[in-house]
N, CA and C atoms of all chains as a GROMACS GRO file, in nm:
protein
  609
    1MET      N    1  -2.169  20.733  12.311
    1MET     CA    2  -2.188  20.622  12.381
    1MET      C    3  -2.228  20.470  12.343
    2ASN      N    4  -2.197  20.363  12.386
    2ASN     CA    5  -2.244  20.221  12.321
    2ASN      C    6  -2.368  20.204  12.331
    3PRO      N    7  -2.486  20.209  12.251
    3PRO     CA    8  -2.626  20.160  12.258
    3PRO      C    9  -2.647  20.047  12.301
    4LYS      N   10  -2.557  19.943  12.296
    4LYS     CA   11  -2.596  19.805  12.352
    4LYS      C   12  -2.593  19.850  12.520
    5ILE      N   13  -2.525  19.917  12.538
    5ILE     CA   14  -2.540  19.964  12.718
    5ILE      C   15  -2.620  20.035  12.738
    6TYR      N   16  -2.599  20.185  12.676
    6TYR     CA   17  -2.706  20.271  12.704
    6TYR      C   18  -2.846  20.260  12.627
    7SER      N   19  -2.941  20.217  12.652
    7SER     CA   20  -3.039  20.246  12.527
    7SER      C   21  -3.102  20.400  12.488
    8TYR      N   22  -3.153  20.426  12.386
    8TYR     CA   23  -3.180  20.532  12.347
    8TYR      C   24  -3.248  20.602  12.411
    9ALA      N   25  -3.390  20.557  12.473
    9ALA     CA   26  -3.492  20.603  12.540
    9ALA      C   27  -3.448  20.654  12.658
   10TYR      N   28  -3.341  20.570  12.726
   10TYR     CA   29  -3.312  20.652  12.848
   10TYR      C   30  -3.194  20.777  12.857
   11VAL      N   31  -3.152  20.810  12.732
   11VAL     CA   32  -3.049  20.927  12.684
   11VAL      C   33  -3.140  21.016  12.646
   12LYS      N   34  -3.269  20.966  12.585
   12LYS     CA   35  -3.370  21.063  12.556
   12LYS      C   36  -3.436  21.133  12.701
   13GLY      N   37  -3.473  21.024  12.763
   13GLY     CA   38  -3.489  21.073  12.911
   13GLY      C   39  -3.408  21.188  13.008
   14THR      N   40  -3.297  21.125  12.954
   14THR     CA   41  -3.178  21.231  13.026
   14THR      C   42  -3.167  21.354  12.990
   15LYS      N   43  -3.202  21.353  12.835
   15LYS     CA   44  -3.185  21.537  12.751
   15LYS      C   45  -3.270  21.596  12.818
   16LYS      N   46  -3.434  21.554  12.899
   16LYS     CA   47  -3.489  21.636  12.931
   16LYS      C   48  -3.447  21.716  13.090
   17VAL      N   49  -3.365  21.618  13.138
   17VAL     CA   50  -3.321  21.676  13.254
   17VAL      C   51  -3.204  21.789  13.211
   18TYR      N   52  -3.151  21.770  13.124
   18TYR     CA   53  -3.001  21.863  13.127
   18TYR      C   54  -3.049  21.984  12.999
   19GLU      N   55  -3.204  21.957  12.950
   19GLU     CA   56  -3.233  22.097  12.864
   19GLU      C   57  -3.240  22.200  12.927
   20GLU      N   58  -3.260  22.216  13.095
   20GLU     CA   59  -3.264  22.347  13.125
   20GLU      C   60  -3.084  22.416  13.159
   21LEU      N   61  -3.008  22.335  13.124
   21LEU     CA   62  -2.884  22.423  13.169
   21LEU      C   63  -2.799  22.441  13.004
   22PHE      N   64  -2.854  22.301  12.906
   22PHE     CA   65  -2.786  22.296  12.791
   22PHE      C   66  -2.863  22.275  12.667
   23ASN      N   67  -2.844  22.324  12.551
   23ASN     CA   68  -2.885  22.330  12.445
   23ASN      C   69  -2.874  22.139  12.399
   24VAL      N   70  -2.897  22.049  12.401
   24VAL     CA   71  -2.900  21.908  12.378
   24VAL      C   72  -2.936  21.865  12.243
   25ARG      N   73  -2.831  21.792  12.164
   25ARG     CA   74  -2.866  21.745  12.052
   25ARG      C   75  -2.794  21.586  12.068
   26ILE      N   76  -2.893  21.501  12.009
   26ILE     CA   77  -2.863  21.386  12.072
   26ILE      C   78  -2.828  21.326  11.830
   27GLU      N   79  -2.706  21.249  11.861
   27GLU     CA   80  -2.692  21.220  11.679
   27GLU      C   81  -2.709  21.051  11.710
   28LYS      N   82  -2.786  20.982  11.648
   28LYS     CA   83  -2.747  20.815  11.669
   28LYS      C   84  -2.734  20.770  11.545
   29SER      N   85  -2.621  20.653  11.561
   29SER     CA   86  -2.611  20.593  11.446
   29SER      C   87  -2.636  20.443  11.486
   30LYS      N   88  -2.595  20.336  11.407
   30LYS     CA   89  -2.612  20.192  11.478
   30LYS      C   90  -2.526  20.159  11.560
   31SER      N   91  -2.402  20.224  11.581
   31SER     CA   92  -2.316  20.158  11.666
   31SER      C   93  -2.248  20.287  11.767
   32ASN      N   94  -2.342  20.416  11.748
   32ASN     CA   95  -2.276  20.485  11.873
   32ASN      C   96  -2.426  20.595  11.869
   33ILE      N   97  -2.419  20.660  12.026
   33ILE     CA   98  -2.526  20.767  12.039
   33ILE      C   99  -2.407  20.854  12.097
   34GLN      N  100  -2.413  21.024  12.038
   34GLN     CA  101  -2.326  21.100  12.051
   34GLN      C  102  -2.432  21.220  12.087
   35VAL      N  103  -2.441  21.279  12.230
   35VAL     CA  104  -2.511  21.390  12.287
   35VAL      C  105  -2.377  21.505  12.272
   36ILE      N  106  -2.444  21.588  12.226
   36ILE     CA  107  -2.370  21.710  12.243
   36ILE      C  108  -2.453  21.846  12.314
   37LEU      N  109  -2.356  21.867  12.394
   37LEU     CA  110  -2.422  21.957  12.486
   37LEU      C  111  -2.369  22.094  12.485
   38LYS      N  112  -2.426  22.193  12.430
   38LYS     CA  113  -2.395  22.333  12.439
   38LYS      C  114  -2.458  22.393  12.557
   39PRO      N  115  -2.381  22.458  12.686
   39PRO     CA  116  -2.432  22.546  12.763
   39PRO      C  117  -2.510  22.662  12.719
   40ARG      N  118  -2.638  22.691  12.779
   40ARG     CA  119  -2.704  22.780  12.777
   40ARG      C  120  -2.652  22.943  12.820
   41LYS      N  121  -2.572  22.913  12.953
   41LYS     CA  122  -2.496  22.985  12.987
   41LYS      C  123  -2.331  22.952  12.988
   42ARG      N  124  -2.274  23.072  13.027
   42ARG     CA  125  -2.082  23.028  13.027
   42ARG      C  126  -2.050  22.964  13.128
   43ILE      N  127  -2.000  22.849  13.087
   43ILE     CA  128  -1.942  22.749  13.217
   43ILE      C  129  -1.803  22.738  13.180
   44LYS      N  130  -1.701  22.713  13.284
   44LYS     CA  131  -1.616  22.674  13.284
   44LYS      C  132  -1.533  22.564  13.208
   45GLU      N  133  -1.424  22.534  13.158
   45GLU     CA  134  -1.405  22.422  13.091
   45GLU      C  135  -1.386  22.289  13.201
   46ALA      N  136  -1.351  22.332  13.285
   46ALA     CA  137  -1.329  22.216  13.369
   46ALA      C  138  -1.451  22.146  13.426
   47GLU      N  139  -1.518  22.257  13.450
   47GLU     CA  140  -1.665  22.208  13.499
   47GLU      C  141  -1.757  22.126  13.376
   48LEU      N  142  -1.716  22.208  13.269
   48LEU     CA  143  -1.814  22.108  13.169
   48LEU      C  144  -1.731  21.974  13.139
   49PHE      N  145  -1.618  21.910  13.200
   49PHE     CA  146  -1.593  21.820  13.163
   49PHE      C  147  -1.682  21.724  13.261
   50ASP      N  148  -1.724  21.793  13.410
   50ASP     CA  149  -1.811  21.727  13.485
   50ASP      C  150  -1.904  21.697  13.476
   51TYR      N  151  -1.951  21.804  13.365
   51TYR     CA  152  -2.137  21.797  13.351
   51TYR      C  153  -2.130  21.703  13.239
   52GLY      N  154  -2.046  21.664  13.153
   52GLY     CA  155  -2.032  21.585  13.058
   52GLY      C  156  -2.018  21.414  13.117
   53TYR      N  157  -1.955  21.419  13.248
   53TYR     CA  158  -1.959  21.287  13.290
   53TYR      C  159  -2.058  21.271  13.389
   54GLU      N  160  -2.120  21.395  13.427
   54GLU     CA  161  -2.219  21.359  13.505
   54GLU      C  162  -2.374  21.294  13.423
   55PHE      N  163  -2.364  21.319  13.285
   55PHE     CA  164  -2.454  21.258  13.181
   55PHE      C  165  -2.503  21.136  13.221
   56PHE      N  166  -2.343  21.056  13.249
   56PHE     CA  167  -2.394  20.926  13.233
   56PHE      C  168  -2.443  20.862  13.401
   57ASN      N  169  -2.406  20.946  13.475
   57ASN     CA  170  -2.481  20.935  13.617
   57ASN      C  171  -2.606  20.968  13.621
   58CYS      N  172  -2.639  21.062  13.522
   58CYS     CA  173  -2.797  21.085  13.521
   58CYS      C  174  -2.871  20.995  13.450
   59ILE      N  175  -2.816  20.929  13.328
   59ILE     CA  176  -2.881  20.842  13.283
   59ILE      C  177  -2.905  20.732  13.379
   60LEU      N  178  -2.815  20.666  13.481
   60LEU     CA  179  -2.825  20.573  13.588
   60LEU      C  180  -2.932  20.588  13.660
   61GLY      N  181  -2.934  20.778  13.684
   61GLY     CA  182  -3.085  20.823  13.778
   61GLY      C  183  -3.218  20.793  13.701
   62VAL      N  184  -3.203  20.831  13.593
   62VAL     CA  185  -3.340  20.828  13.495
   62VAL      C  186  -3.364  20.658  13.470
   63MET      N  187  -3.275  20.605  13.455
   63MET     CA  188  -3.322  20.433  13.443
   63MET      C  189  -3.347  20.367  13.558
   64LYS      N  190  -3.298  20.393  13.702
   64LYS     CA  191  -3.351  20.362  13.805
   64LYS      C  192  -3.495  20.411  13.859
   65GLN      N  193  -3.522  20.522  13.815
   65GLN     CA  194  -3.665  20.601  13.808
   65GLN      C  195  -3.775  20.520  13.728
   66ILE      N  196  -3.743  20.492  13.637
   66ILE     CA  197  -3.814  20.412  13.515
   66ILE      C  198  -3.849  20.287  13.566
   67LYS      N  199  -3.720  20.250  13.618
   67LYS     CA  200  -3.740  20.058  13.672
   67LYS      C  201  -3.820  20.039  13.813
   68THR      N  202  -3.802  20.119  13.873
   68THR     CA  203  -3.880  20.128  14.020
   68THR      C  204  -4.029  20.148  14.003
   69SER      N  205  -4.051  20.244  13.880
   69SER     CA  206  -4.179  20.279  13.878
   69SER      C  207  -4.308  20.200  13.793
   70MET      N  208  -4.216  20.093  13.772
   70MET     CA  209  -4.268  19.994  13.669
   70MET      C  210  -4.344  19.868  13.783
   71MET      N  211  -0.088  20.699  12.168
   71MET     CA  212   0.023  20.680  12.291
   71MET      C  213  -0.061  20.578  12.386
   72ALA      N  214  -0.039  20.466  12.421
   72ALA     CA  215  -0.068  20.393  12.522
   72ALA      C  216  -0.096  20.464  12.645
   73GLU      N  217  -0.203  20.410  12.756
   73GLU     CA  218  -0.242  20.473  12.875
   73GLU      C  219  -0.102  20.394  12.948
   74LYS      N  220  -0.086  20.474  13.071
   74LYS     CA  221  -0.020  20.429  13.157
   74LYS      C  222  -0.087  20.365  13.285
   75LYS      N  223  -0.072  20.228  13.263
   75LYS     CA  224  -0.148  20.152  13.391
   75LYS      C  225  -0.082  20.154  13.482
   76GLU      N  226  -0.127  20.215  13.597
   76GLU     CA  227  -0.027  20.235  13.758
   76GLU      C  228  -0.024  20.098  13.800
   77PHE      N  229  -0.149  20.027  13.834
   77PHE     CA  230  -0.170  19.928  13.894
   77PHE      C  231  -0.284  19.832  13.885
   78SER      N  232  -0.228  19.694  13.858
   78SER     CA  233  -0.402  19.601  13.836
   78SER      C  234  -0.412  19.464  13.966
   79GLU      N  235  -0.520  19.458  13.971
   79GLU     CA  236  -0.554  19.338  14.068
   79GLU      C  237  -0.677  19.273  14.013
   80ASP      N  238  -0.675  19.170  14.003
   80ASP     CA  239  -0.762  19.073  13.957
   80ASP      C  240  -0.830  19.119  13.845
   81ASN      N  241  -0.986  19.201  13.851
   81ASN     CA  242  -1.052  19.289  13.766
   81ASN      C  243  -1.049  19.379  13.761
   82LEU      N  244  -0.961  19.491  13.868
   82LEU     CA  245  -0.943  19.602  13.888
   82LEU      C  246  -0.841  19.660  13.799
   83GLU      N  247  -0.854  19.769  13.756
   83GLU     CA  248  -0.711  19.839  13.702
   83GLU      C  249  -0.737  19.991  13.740
   84ILE      N  250  -0.594  20.038  13.784
   84ILE     CA  251  -0.615  20.159  13.818
   84ILE      C  252  -0.559  20.284  13.762
   85ARG      N  253  -0.572  20.385  13.732
   85ARG     CA  254  -0.513  20.496  13.653
   85ARG      C  255  -0.520  20.620  13.750
   86LYS      N  256  -0.428  20.629  13.820
   86LYS     CA  257  -0.440  20.712  13.928
   86LYS      C  258  -0.422  20.867  13.890
   87ASP      N  259  -0.380  20.873  13.745
   87ASP     CA  260  -0.344  20.989  13.684
   87ASP      C  261  -0.464  21.074  13.622
   88ARG      N  262  -0.570  20.977  13.621
   88ARG     CA  263  -0.696  20.992  13.579
   88ARG      C  264  -0.776  20.994  13.700
   89ASN      N  265  -0.701  20.949  13.814
   89ASN     CA  266  -0.822  20.952  13.947
   89ASN      C  267  -0.937  20.833  13.894
   90GLN      N  268  -0.899  20.729  13.836
   90GLN     CA  269  -0.992  20.628  13.775
   90GLN      C  270  -0.970  20.492  13.801
   91VAL      N  271  -1.071  20.410  13.812
   91VAL     CA  272  -1.065  20.264  13.853
   91VAL      C  273  -1.151  20.203  13.745
   92ILE      N  274  -1.066  20.088  13.661
   92ILE     CA  275  -1.170  20.016  13.582
   92ILE      C  276  -1.209  19.914  13.611
   93VAL      N  277  -1.301  19.886  13.607
   93VAL     CA  278  -1.374  19.717  13.659
   93VAL      C  279  -1.411  19.685  13.540
   94SER      N  280  -1.342  19.510  13.487
   94SER     CA  281  -1.364  19.449  13.405
   94SER      C  282  -1.473  19.342  13.433
   95ILE      N  283  -1.612  19.330  13.388
   95ILE     CA  284  -1.675  19.225  13.434
   95ILE      C  285  -1.718  19.126  13.290
   96ASN      N  286  -1.739  19.006  13.369
   96ASN     CA  287  -1.783  18.913  13.261
   96ASN      C  288  -1.925  18.910  13.276
   97PRO      N  289  -1.981  18.938  13.163
   97PRO     CA  290  -2.146  18.931  13.126
   97PRO      C  291  -2.226  18.836  13.149
   98LYS      N  292  -2.139  18.697  13.153
   98LYS     CA  293  -2.209  18.595  13.179
   98LYS      C  294  -2.226  18.542  13.350
   99VAL      N  295  -2.171  18.624  13.388
   99VAL     CA  296  -2.157  18.619  13.530
   99VAL      C  297  -2.280  18.716  13.609
  100TYR      N  298  -2.231  18.827  13.572
  100TYR     CA  299  -2.321  18.909  13.582
  100TYR      C  300  -2.416  18.985  13.494
  101THR      N  301  -2.563  19.040  13.501
  101THR     CA  302  -2.612  19.072  13.372
  101THR      C  303  -2.616  19.254  13.394
  102LEU      N  304  -2.632  19.272  13.274
  102LEU     CA  305  -2.669  19.432  13.274
  102LEU      C  306  -2.724  19.500  13.348
  103ASP      N  307  -2.808  19.426  13.347
  103ASP     CA  308  -2.920  19.489  13.525
  103ASP      C  309  -2.855  19.501  13.627
  104ILE      N  310  -2.767  19.408  13.677
  104ILE     CA  311  -2.737  19.389  13.785
  104ILE      C  312  -2.606  19.502  13.771
  105ILE      N  313  -2.561  19.519  13.675
  105ILE     CA  314  -2.432  19.596  13.700
  105ILE      C  315  -2.451  19.759  13.687
  106PHE      N  316  -2.595  19.771  13.619
  106PHE     CA  317  -2.639  19.887  13.656
  106PHE      C  318  -2.698  19.925  13.802
  107SER      N  319  -2.768  19.858  13.859
  107SER     CA  320  -2.797  19.855  14.018
  107SER      C  321  -2.667  19.902  14.069
  108ALA      N  322  -2.573  19.840  14.082
  108ALA     CA  323  -2.432  19.862  14.157
  108ALA      C  324  -2.370  19.980  14.106
  109ALA      N  325  -2.422  20.027  13.990
  109ALA     CA  326  -2.351  20.160  13.951
  109ALA      C  327  -2.412  20.243  14.022
  110TYR      N  328  -2.557  20.240  14.048
  110TYR     CA  329  -2.670  20.338  14.051
  110TYR      C  330  -2.588  20.411  14.218
  111ILE      N  331  -2.521  20.298  14.306
  111ILE     CA  332  -2.476  20.292  14.431
  111ILE      C  333  -2.383  20.417  14.414
  112PHE      N  334  -2.305  20.430  14.325
  112PHE     CA  335  -2.175  20.478  14.352
  112PHE      C  336  -2.167  20.631  14.237
  113ILE      N  337  -2.302  20.651  14.232
  113ILE     CA  338  -2.327  20.804  14.168
  113ILE      C  339  -2.311  20.943  14.245
  114ASP      N  340  -2.319  20.912  14.376
  114ASP     CA  341  -2.279  21.030  14.471
  114ASP      C  342  -2.129  21.032  14.474
  115ARG      N  343  -2.058  20.948  14.478
  115ARG     CA  344  -1.867  20.908  14.497
  115ARG      C  345  -1.802  20.936  14.379
  116ALA      N  346  -1.868  20.881  14.259
  116ALA     CA  347  -1.785  20.854  14.112
  116ALA      C  348  -1.872  20.928  14.018
  117TYR      N  349  -1.791  20.928  13.932
  117TYR     CA  350  -1.855  20.955  13.793
  117TYR      C  351  -1.879  20.802  13.712
  118VAL      N  352  -1.974  20.731  13.658
  118VAL     CA  353  -1.976  20.617  13.616
  118VAL      C  354  -1.985  20.577  13.481
  119VAL      N  355  -1.879  20.516  13.426
  119VAL     CA  356  -1.924  20.508  13.285
  119VAL      C  357  -1.922  20.358  13.279
  120VAL      N  358  -2.055  20.329  13.196
  120VAL     CA  359  -2.024  20.149  13.154
  120VAL      C  360  -2.027  20.161  12.995
  121ASP      N  361  -1.916  20.100  12.990
  121ASP     CA  362  -1.918  20.045  12.820
  121ASP      C  363  -1.858  19.902  12.786
  122GLY      N  364  -1.826  19.866  12.713
  122GLY     CA  365  -1.798  19.705  12.633
  122GLY      C  366  -1.862  19.672  12.590
  123ASP      N  367  -1.840  19.518  12.548
  123ASP     CA  368  -1.991  19.456  12.496
  123ASP      C  369  -2.014  19.314  12.553
  124PRO      N  370  -2.178  19.378  12.569
  124PRO     CA  371  -2.275  19.300  12.648
  124PRO      C  372  -2.260  19.147  12.642
  125ASN      N  373  -2.198  19.081  12.525
  125ASN     CA  374  -2.183  18.942  12.490
  125ASN      C  375  -2.031  18.928  12.540
  126GLU      N  376  -1.957  19.009  12.540
  126GLU     CA  377  -1.795  18.968  12.562
  126GLU      C  378  -1.750  19.038  12.700
  127GLU      N  379  -1.722  19.126  12.697
  127GLU     CA  380  -1.689  19.179  12.825
  127GLU      C  381  -1.717  19.322  12.859
  128ILE      N  382  -1.778  19.374  13.013
  128ILE     CA  383  -1.814  19.468  12.999
  128ILE      C  384  -1.682  19.557  13.100
  129PHE      N  385  -1.695  19.693  13.073
  129PHE     CA  386  -1.570  19.776  13.148
  129PHE      C  387  -1.698  19.877  13.210
  130VAL      N  388  -1.643  19.898  13.344
  130VAL     CA  389  -1.715  20.003  13.423
  130VAL      C  390  -1.642  20.090  13.468
  131PHE      N  391  -1.608  20.241  13.422
  131PHE     CA  392  -1.492  20.334  13.472
  131PHE      C  393  -1.573  20.400  13.604
  132LEU      N  394  -1.470  20.406  13.726
  132LEU     CA  395  -1.510  20.507  13.813
  132LEU      C  396  -1.445  20.594  13.833
  133LYS      N  397  -1.460  20.702  13.816
  133LYS     CA  398  -1.394  20.821  13.832
  133LYS      C  399  -1.426  20.902  13.982
  134ALA      N  400  -1.311  20.866  14.055
  134ALA     CA  401  -1.373  20.916  14.178
  134ALA      C  402  -1.365  21.104  14.174
  135LYS      N  403  -1.494  21.148  14.234
  135LYS     CA  404  -1.530  21.274  14.210
  135LYS      C  405  -1.430  21.329  14.334
  136ASP      N  406  -1.406  21.265  14.445
  136ASP     CA  407  -1.297  21.340  14.551
  136ASP      C  408  -1.163  21.250  14.506
  137LYS      N  409  -1.034  21.360  14.505
  137LYS     CA  410  -0.937  21.325  14.459
  137LYS      C  411  -0.841  21.214  14.600
  138LYS      N  412  -0.901  21.196  14.718
  138LYS     CA  413  -0.874  21.143  14.797
  138LYS      C  414  -0.900  21.006  14.791
  139THR      N  415  -1.023  21.012  14.762
  139THR     CA  416  -1.061  20.857  14.739
  139THR      C  417  -0.964  20.739  14.716
  140ASP      N  418  -0.959  20.643  14.792
  140ASP     CA  419  -0.881  20.500  14.789
  140ASP      C  420  -0.951  20.425  14.645
  141LEU      N  421  -0.874  20.447  14.541
  141LEU     CA  422  -0.921  20.393  14.431
  141LEU      C  423  -0.945  20.222  14.425
  142LEU      N  424  -0.850  20.163  14.502
  142LEU     CA  425  -0.867  20.039  14.516
  142LEU      C  426  -0.998  19.993  14.603
  143GLU      N  427  -1.017  20.044  14.679
  143GLU     CA  428  -1.116  20.038  14.783
  143GLU      C  429  -1.233  20.059  14.693
  144LEU      N  430  -1.277  20.144  14.622
  144LEU     CA  431  -1.371  20.198  14.536
  144LEU      C  432  -1.392  20.078  14.442
  145GLY      N  433  -1.292  20.020  14.375
  145GLY     CA  434  -1.328  19.906  14.260
  145GLY      C  435  -1.401  19.774  14.365
  146ARG      N  436  -1.301  19.769  14.476
  146ARG     CA  437  -1.339  19.605  14.572
  146ARG      C  438  -1.471  19.678  14.598
  147GLU      N  439  -1.532  19.771  14.629
  147GLU     CA  440  -1.672  19.792  14.660
  147GLU      C  441  -1.770  19.778  14.555
  148PHE      N  442  -1.709  19.800  14.435
  148PHE     CA  443  -1.803  19.779  14.330
  148PHE      C  444  -1.832  19.640  14.337
  149ASN      N  445  -1.710  19.547  14.355
  149ASN     CA  446  -1.743  19.412  14.289
  149ASN      C  447  -1.872  19.343  14.399
  150ASN      N  448  -1.811  19.424  14.568
  150ASN     CA  449  -1.926  19.337  14.655
  150ASN      C  450  -2.076  19.400  14.606
  151GLU      N  451  -2.088  19.511  14.569
  151GLU     CA  452  -2.208  19.561  14.529
  151GLU      C  453  -2.254  19.465  14.409
  152LEU      N  454  -2.199  19.427  14.322
  152LEU     CA  455  -2.235  19.314  14.228
  152LEU      C  456  -2.287  19.211  14.300
  153ILE      N  457  -2.208  19.157  14.359
  153ILE     CA  458  -2.253  19.029  14.417
  153ILE      C  459  -2.386  19.052  14.500
  154ASN      N  460  -2.379  19.167  14.605
  154ASN     CA  461  -2.515  19.233  14.668
  154ASN      C  462  -2.610  19.214  14.588
  155TYR      N  463  -2.637  19.272  14.447
  155TYR     CA  464  -2.748  19.264  14.366
  155TYR      C  465  -2.792  19.142  14.304
  156SER      N  466  -2.671  19.083  14.300
  156SER     CA  467  -2.670  18.927  14.231
  156SER      C  468  -2.785  18.848  14.318
  157PHE      N  469  -2.738  18.836  14.483
  157PHE     CA  470  -2.806  18.799  14.559
  157PHE      C  471  -2.953  18.806  14.575
  158TYR      N  472  -2.957  18.964  14.563
  158TYR     CA  473  -3.092  18.992  14.579
  158TYR      C  474  -3.198  18.964  14.482
  159ALA      N  475  -3.141  18.975  14.328
  159ALA     CA  476  -3.199  18.917  14.225
  159ALA      C  477  -3.234  18.760  14.234
  160ALA      N  478  -3.144  18.695  14.288
  160ALA     CA  479  -3.188  18.544  14.295
  160ALA      C  480  -3.254  18.512  14.399
  161GLN      N  481  -3.278  18.593  14.513
  161GLN     CA  482  -3.365  18.598  14.596
  161GLN      C  483  -3.497  18.621  14.564
  162THR      N  484  -3.484  18.723  14.466
  162THR     CA  485  -3.634  18.773  14.387
  162THR      C  486  -3.698  18.669  14.325
  163ILE      N  487  -3.621  18.595  14.251
  163ILE     CA  488  -3.701  18.512  14.154
  163ILE      C  489  -3.728  18.361  14.243
  164LYS      N  490  -3.654  18.355  14.331
  164LYS     CA  491  -3.717  18.236  14.412
  164LYS      C  492  -3.834  18.271  14.514
  165ASN      N  493  -3.859  18.380  14.546
  165ASN     CA  494  -3.985  18.429  14.612
  165ASN      C  495  -4.086  18.452  14.542
  166ILE      N  496  -4.063  18.456  14.424
  166ILE     CA  497  -4.167  18.517  14.347
  166ILE      C  498  -4.298  18.489  14.379
  167HIS      N  499  -4.286  18.334  14.380
  167HIS     CA  500  -4.441  18.262  14.397
  167HIS      C  501  -4.494  18.303  14.508
  168VAL      N  502  -4.454  18.304  14.624
  168VAL     CA  503  -4.467  18.337  14.772
  168VAL      C  504  -4.552  18.493  14.775
  169ARG      N  505  -4.447  18.562  14.714
  169ARG     CA  506  -4.492  18.700  14.711
  169ARG      C  507  -4.620  18.729  14.624
  170ASP      N  508  -4.632  18.688  14.520
  170ASP     CA  509  -4.754  18.696  14.439
  170ASP      C  510  -4.893  18.585  14.513
  171ALA      N  511  -4.855  18.498  14.585
  171ALA     CA  512  -4.973  18.458  14.705
  171ALA      C  513  -4.997  18.522  14.774
  172ILE      N  514  -4.911  18.605  14.869
  172ILE     CA  515  -4.950  18.685  14.944
  172ILE      C  516  -5.000  18.821  14.892
  173ILE      N  517  -4.970  18.863  14.802
  173ILE     CA  518  -5.052  19.001  14.720
  173ILE      C  519  -5.187  18.956  14.678
  174GLN      N  520  -5.213  18.845  14.605
  174GLN     CA  521  -5.321  18.788  14.580
  174GLN      C  522  -5.399  18.789  14.703
  175ARG      N  523  -5.378  18.703  14.795
  175ARG     CA  524  -5.453  18.704  14.936
  175ARG      C  525  -5.485  18.853  14.987
  176ALA      N  526  -5.376  18.933  14.980
  176ALA     CA  527  -5.437  19.061  15.028
  176ALA      C  528  -5.527  19.132  14.943
  177PHE      N  529  -5.542  19.100  14.832
  177PHE     CA  530  -5.635  19.140  14.735
  177PHE      C  531  -5.769  19.128  14.746
  178PHE      N  532  -5.775  18.965  14.762
  178PHE     CA  533  -5.869  18.878  14.811
  178PHE      C  534  -5.978  18.920  14.902
  179THR      N  535  -5.867  18.924  15.012
  179THR     CA  536  -5.948  18.959  15.181
  179THR      C  537  -6.027  19.115  15.159
  180HIS      N  538  -5.943  19.200  15.079
  180HIS     CA  539  -5.964  19.353  15.040
  180HIS      C  540  -6.121  19.354  14.994
  181SER      N  541  -6.103  19.280  14.869
  181SER     CA  542  -6.238  19.279  14.831
  181SER      C  543  -6.376  19.245  14.887
  182GLY      N  544  -6.329  19.136  14.974
  182GLY     CA  545  -6.430  19.074  15.055
  182GLY      C  546  -6.520  19.128  15.149
  183GLU      N  547  -6.390  19.209  15.229
  183GLU     CA  548  -6.455  19.289  15.320
  183GLU      C  549  -6.533  19.447  15.277
  184GLU      N  550  -6.530  19.468  15.151
  184GLU     CA  551  -6.575  19.588  15.063
  184GLU      C  552  -6.741  19.525  15.014
  185ARG      N  553  -6.695  19.393  14.988
  185ARG     CA  554  -6.854  19.322  14.935
  185ARG      C  555  -6.951  19.327  15.060
  186VAL      N  556  -6.927  19.311  15.185
  186VAL     CA  557  -6.976  19.316  15.312
  186VAL      C  558  -7.032  19.431  15.336
  187ILE      N  559  -6.956  19.543  15.323
  187ILE     CA  560  -7.003  19.676  15.337
  187ILE      C  561  -7.120  19.721  15.230
  188MET      N  562  -7.081  19.712  15.115
  188MET     CA  563  -7.161  19.735  15.025
  188MET      C  564  -7.304  19.701  15.029
  189SER      N  565  -7.321  19.515  15.048
  189SER     CA  566  -7.456  19.492  15.054
  189SER      C  567  -7.515  19.533  15.220
  190GLY      N  568  -7.421  19.592  15.276
  190GLY     CA  569  -7.516  19.601  15.405
  190GLY      C  570  -7.560  19.522  15.491
  191LYS      N  571  -7.504  19.406  15.498
  191LYS     CA  572  -7.539  19.299  15.572
  191LYS      C  573  -7.541  19.290  15.743
  192GLY      N  574  -7.419  19.388  15.762
  192GLY     CA  575  -7.401  19.390  15.920
  192GLY      C  576  -7.518  19.472  15.984
  193ARG      N  577  -7.564  19.598  15.859
  193ARG     CA  578  -7.684  19.683  15.954
  193ARG      C  579  -7.829  19.578  15.945
  194SER      N  580  -7.843  19.489  15.856
  194SER     CA  581  -7.952  19.416  15.870
  194SER      C  582  -7.993  19.322  15.980
  195ARG      N  583  -7.831  19.253  16.004
  195ARG     CA  584  -7.815  19.188  16.121
  195ARG      C  585  -7.881  19.284  16.281
  196ARG      N  586  -7.822  19.389  16.278
  196ARG     CA  587  -7.818  19.481  16.391
  196ARG      C  588  -8.026  19.501  16.421
  197LYS      N  589  -8.052  19.548  16.297
  197LYS     CA  590  -8.168  19.564  16.307
  197LYS      C  591  -8.255  19.469  16.372
  198LYS      N  592  -8.245  19.332  16.315
  198LYS     CA  593  -8.336  19.203  16.365
  198LYS      C  594  -8.299  19.196  16.523
  199LYS      N  595  -8.182  19.213  16.555
  199LYS     CA  596  -8.136  19.242  16.694
  199LYS      C  597  -8.244  19.298  16.764
  200ARG      N  598  -8.248  19.436  16.726
  200ARG     CA  599  -8.298  19.546  16.777
  200ARG      C  600  -8.486  19.540  16.819
  201SER      N  601  -8.541  19.462  16.692
  201SER     CA  602  -8.663  19.403  16.683
  201SER      C  603  -8.679  19.310  16.775
  202LYS      N  604  -8.586  19.227  16.804
  202LYS     CA  605  -8.610  19.120  16.938
  202LYS      C  606  -8.675  19.149  17.036
  203ASN      N  607  -8.534  19.245  17.078
  203ASN     CA  608  -8.571  19.350  17.230
  203ASN      C  609  -8.663  19.416  17.247
   0.00000   0.00000   0.00000
């Protein structure tokens, strides 16, 4: 994802949410943030896509939570 | 291979094969904060991915969770939410001084009451009245 859009701090915050179900690794470069999700339990391939997409929604949730608490 | 563009209208581009609508936004009109606020409303109905350059053009990908969702309507609703949050942000800035004054007044009043209770002035007045009787 684009670090100009999704800042690293929010991605790191979302990592904590996902850690229960996935082994999460974040690889950060200047122009890209890559999140590698390795499921702890077996998950169907179709569901894996949904979890991937849901990660972005989860970032929005974390953002909202942090911004409203300030 | 280029993606098949099924339908496009104004700032919306619909890709029915992916069950997705792409909303293009000018960041000079809507800031990233407003875009995220609008996007948050849609997370129960769609997977929302924001991409693009915050200085040039921002793309919001709305991939509907339900296959029966009207994609054009979803995109149009997103445009309305952008307006809604822009208005809210503008009003907040306009009212910031009034809001601060109200909060300040509320704190001031509260701290005043506390001082009266702490000093026990009320009690001493009551005692004086009793002694007169």
